[in-house]
N, C-alpha and C positions, 0 to 999 in steps of 0.2 A: 553846184546842188539845183533840186528842181523848187523853180519858180509856182507859186498858188497862189494863182489868179479867178475872176469869176468873169465865164465869158455867156452871151445869152443865144449865142446862136451854133449851131455845131455841120462840121467842114462836110464836103459830100465825096471827096476824097478817097476815105478809109474809112470803115465804121469796124466796129469789132466789139467782142466782151472779153478782157479775162480778171485776173484775180492778183489784188496790189495787198502786198506790206511795208509798209511804211519801218520796220527799222528801230522803232520804238517799245511796238506792244505788241502780241501770238496774236494780235485779230487780223481779220483776213478780211478784206473792200474788196467788194467786188465791184468793177471798175468799166466807165466805157471808154474807146480808143478811138482817135481821131484823127487823121495827118493834117496839120497847117501851112502853111506859110507863114512862115512869125517875119511879118512886114516885109514879104516879097521877097528876102535873102536867105534863110534858110529855114529848111523843113522841120518841121517838131512833130513831136508825136506829141496830144493833149492828152493827157489821162484824169478822168472826170470821175470821180466821186461820187459816192452814197449822197455827200451833201450840196452835192452841185459845182462844190471847190475845183480847182485843175489843178494839175502837176503840166508841167511844160516842159517835156524833154528832149532836145536835140540830139535828131537822126544820127549825127554824126561821134555822137557824146555817148549812145548805148552802146555798153559790150553786153555781151555771150557766158552765161557765169557757167563755167565748165564743170566735168565728173560730177554730173548730181545722178545721184541713186534713181531718181524717179524715169524712164526712158520713151516717157507719154507725149512728151513738149517739152519747153523752151522757157527757159530762164533768162531775163536782161534784167540788168540794173546799169545806172551811171557809170561813169570812168572814174568821177571825185563821189559818188557817194557809196562806200563798203557795204551799207546795213539793207537800204531801197530795195524789193526784187516786183517785179513783173512779172509773176507765172501765167504762160499761155499752155494750154493743156487740148486733146483730142479737137484740137480743131486748126486741121492743115492750112484750108485755105487762109484762117490767118495768117498762121507760121510765115506762109510762103507771101504771103505780098506784105507782109510786117520788118519782113528782114533783106524783101527785095530792095526799103527804101532805108535798111541802115550799112551806110558803105565799110564803115569803122569795127564789124562786130570781134571780131578776133586780131585789134588792136591792141599792142602792152600797153596802159599808162607808165610813160615815162619817170623813170627813179628824180625825186628831188632829191637837196642835198647834195648831188655824188658826191662833191670834195671833202666836204662835214665827214660823209661815210668813210670818202679812202682816209682823211687825217686819223679818225679814229680805230680804223682796218689800222694801220698804218703805226698809229700806239698803244694797240691792243700786241701786237706783235713784236714790238721792241719792246716793252711787257715782256711778252713771255722770255724774249732770249737774255732778255738782262736777267731775270730769275735762274735760268738756267743754265749761262755760260756764263754769268762771276756770283754771281748772292749761293747757290748752293754748293758752288765748291768753296769757297769761302767757309762760311757751313760746314760741311766736309771735313776739310783739312780741319778743322775749333776740333769736331765729333771724336773727330780720329785720334786727334791726342785723350781725349777725354773720354772714349769706350774701355769700359776696363776689359783684364786682360779672360776674365773666362763670358765673359758679352764678346765680343769678337770674335773668341775660340766657333759660338753657339752660330752666330754669325756667318762665321766661316765653312760650315757643317751645313746648314744648313742652304747655302747657296752651291757648297758643294752637290749636294741632289737636285739642286735646280739643276747641275749642267750636264748631272747626266743624264736629265728624263728631257730633258734641249735636246742635246746630241742624237737622241735615240732616234732612229727613222724608222723602223717598225710601228713605232708609236704604243709599243708593248709591254714594255719591263725599262727601264733603267741602264742605260749604258753599263757593260761588266765592265768590274772589277779586275781584273789580271791577279792572279793571284800563285805564279807558280812561287814552291814557297823558298828552290834555293837562288834565285834569281831576287825572289822580295831582302835575302836572307843580305846578299850582297849587299840592294841599296840601303839597304840600311845600315849593316859597317860605312861603307859613304858615308850616309848620314852623321854618323855617331863623332867621324872624322871632320869633319867641317863645326859641327853643333860646337866641341867644343873646344873651337876658336876663338867664340864667342859668345856672349851674351844676349838672351833670348829674355820675355815676360813669359813665355812658353813653350814647348819643345813643341818641335815640330812633326808637320801629321806629313807621310810621301806617299801620295797613288799614286798605282798605274790603271791608264783606262783605257779596255782596247778598243783606240780609235785612229785610224793611219794617216789620222793632217799631223807633221808635224813639227809638234811644239811642246812647250812646256808654261807654265803659267804657275802665278801664287796667289792663294786667299786669303781673305783678313785669316784671321786667327793661327799663323803657322801652318797651311794647310798646301804643299807645293806637289803641284800634277804632274803627271807625265801621258803625253801620248803613245801610244804601241809606234805609233809614224818615225818620231822621233829616234824609238829605240831602235827601230828597223836601219835606218839612214844611221848613227852615230856608227862609225869604224874603229873607234880606243875608246877606252875609259876614261880618259882624258878630257873627248869633247861634253859626256854626259855632268861630270867631275867638275867639266868649266859652267853650265846650264847649271845648273844646280846654286853652284853658289853663288851667278847672280840671279839667281828664284831669291835667296836666300836674301841678299840685298835689299829687296823690296820689302822682303819680310817683316828688315829692322826695320825701315821707314819707311811703314808702317802704307807703304802704297795703297797694293790692294785694296784693303782697310774705306781710303780716302774714294777710291771708283766705286768701289760694289755702295758706297754713298753718296754718291754722286750720280748713282746709275738708280739707286731707288731712291732717290730727292725727284728724280727728273720723268722717271713714271710717274707717281703721285700728283705733280705740278702737269701730268700730260693728258692724267686720269682724268683730272678735275673739270680739264677742258673740253674732252671729249667726250667721257663717259669712263664712265671705270675698265679698267684691264686690270684684267685675270686672266689665269689658266695658261694657257700657250702664251699669248701677247708679251706677259712677261717673262713668262720660259726665256721665248726665242732672244729677248729685251739683252738681259740680265746675263746669256750663255753669251748673245755676241762681243758684249760690254768684259767677260771678265778673259776668255778668250784670247784676246786679240785686241788686251788690254794697252792702250798710249797712255804712253805714260809721258811725260815732259823732259825736252833732254837734256832737264839739271840732275832729274827721276834717273834716269840711263847710262847716264857718267858716274851720280853716284855708286848705282850698283853693278856697274863697271869695275869703279875705285875698288868697292866694297871687294868682291871675287875675287881680281887679282889679287889682296889682303890677304885673307882668309886660304887661299888656296895654297898661298905659299909658306903659310903657317903651319897649311896640314902637312905640307911640303908636295904639294902636286902640281905642275907646269899650267899655267895658264893658258899654253896654247891650243889646246884642247877649241877653245872661245873662236879662235885665229881661221886654225884650221876648216870647222867647221863651215862659219857662215863662210867663209871664200868656199869652200866645196857648192855650197848649198845655194852662191847668188853665180856662179860659174855662165858664164851668158846669156847670163838673164835679165832684158830692162829691165823691170819690176817685179822687187822681192814675195817671197811669199810663205805662207805658214811661219816656221823660226823666225825666217832673215827681215819679211816684216814683221814679224811681232818687237826684238831686237832694233831694228834697223828704221823707222818713222824716223822717228827726231836727230837726229848725233849722223855725222859722213860714217860713213860700214865702213870704209877706207882709214879712216884715225882710228876708229875702234879696234881692226883687225892689228895695224901697226900698235895701237897702243898692246893689245895684248902677247906682241910677239917681244914689243920690250917690254912687260913684265913677267915672260917667260925668260927671256936673255940674261933676266936676274940672277935668277936659282940654278945655282950647278947643282947641288943634290936633292934633285927631282925624284920622287919615287912612283910608279901604279898609282893611279888612284882604285886599279881592284885586281886581282891578279886573276891570271886565263880562265883557271879554274869557273869563280867570281863572275868572268868579263862572262865566258859562256853562258854560264847559266839565266845572270839577267840577258841578256837576245833571247830565248826560252822564257822570262817572263810571263809573257803573253799563250804562252804552247799550250 
């Protein structure tokens, strides 16, 4: 901070005038500037106020104030005084003479308390991570059990429309829902066949989206979505039925509701920290979370077991799950699409072996669809 003293003489090494603001009032003071050696050891800028009081600013501590609107002069301050300002305008010789004597004009002040700042920053990051990774999942699991069926279905419908909007690459309209009549009839017959073998809090709703990703996923409230890419790559109706049954397993255990609630909670926390997330950001985040939902190992195993059981009760062989996964992962180091969606946690080989073992127990399996139904279903997006 500058020190106020009273002096009787004026050094002859530098003599100029400027405007001074003390930082406490809006009053402008016309001051006289001189340069002196402070006890012969440090060069000091003397700022003589109208009342003859003098401020001593060590030239090594003077900094240039950047980003000023006016370009007809310079504004100076002390590095440890954030308020006081010295303004020199329309006096090129004074500017040059003073700037030449201030060697640290552009030097940044040292950050004090770095350890404390780092500690607080680490604590803040750890707190956010704890909320998102621990507290939100716990609350989502509890809320998923308490959410009424009608609320869950409405949540699923809203999420489905957001996903349609998020996957549309044109930005003009939501992703097209495939409506090939005979194909949808065949898919719904398969749905009825599987649905009759379990108890659901709400009826299933099946959608087919015109998208080339090889995938299928479930949403809250009994919504199950197939992509055209999966239908194009499926070679038998049993492969589609096996994926269908697996997704019904997630619906029964309310896994999609947990994922959606976690995503919504995470968006809320991040929105409070970094600003309100809206529009495309929310759609993009929620789309990625639901389409490529990563369930726990226990949830995937439970959905597999459910699928094997419901397929057997429906008279459909679970072999389709094994053949589809084998074909999609053949010669690939990293699984993609449907394989990635299903194989994130449990070992792929174990799950394929488990499906083959379940298929071997069923000796009187019947086709999941008739040949005409299968043909119509393959063309559902045409």
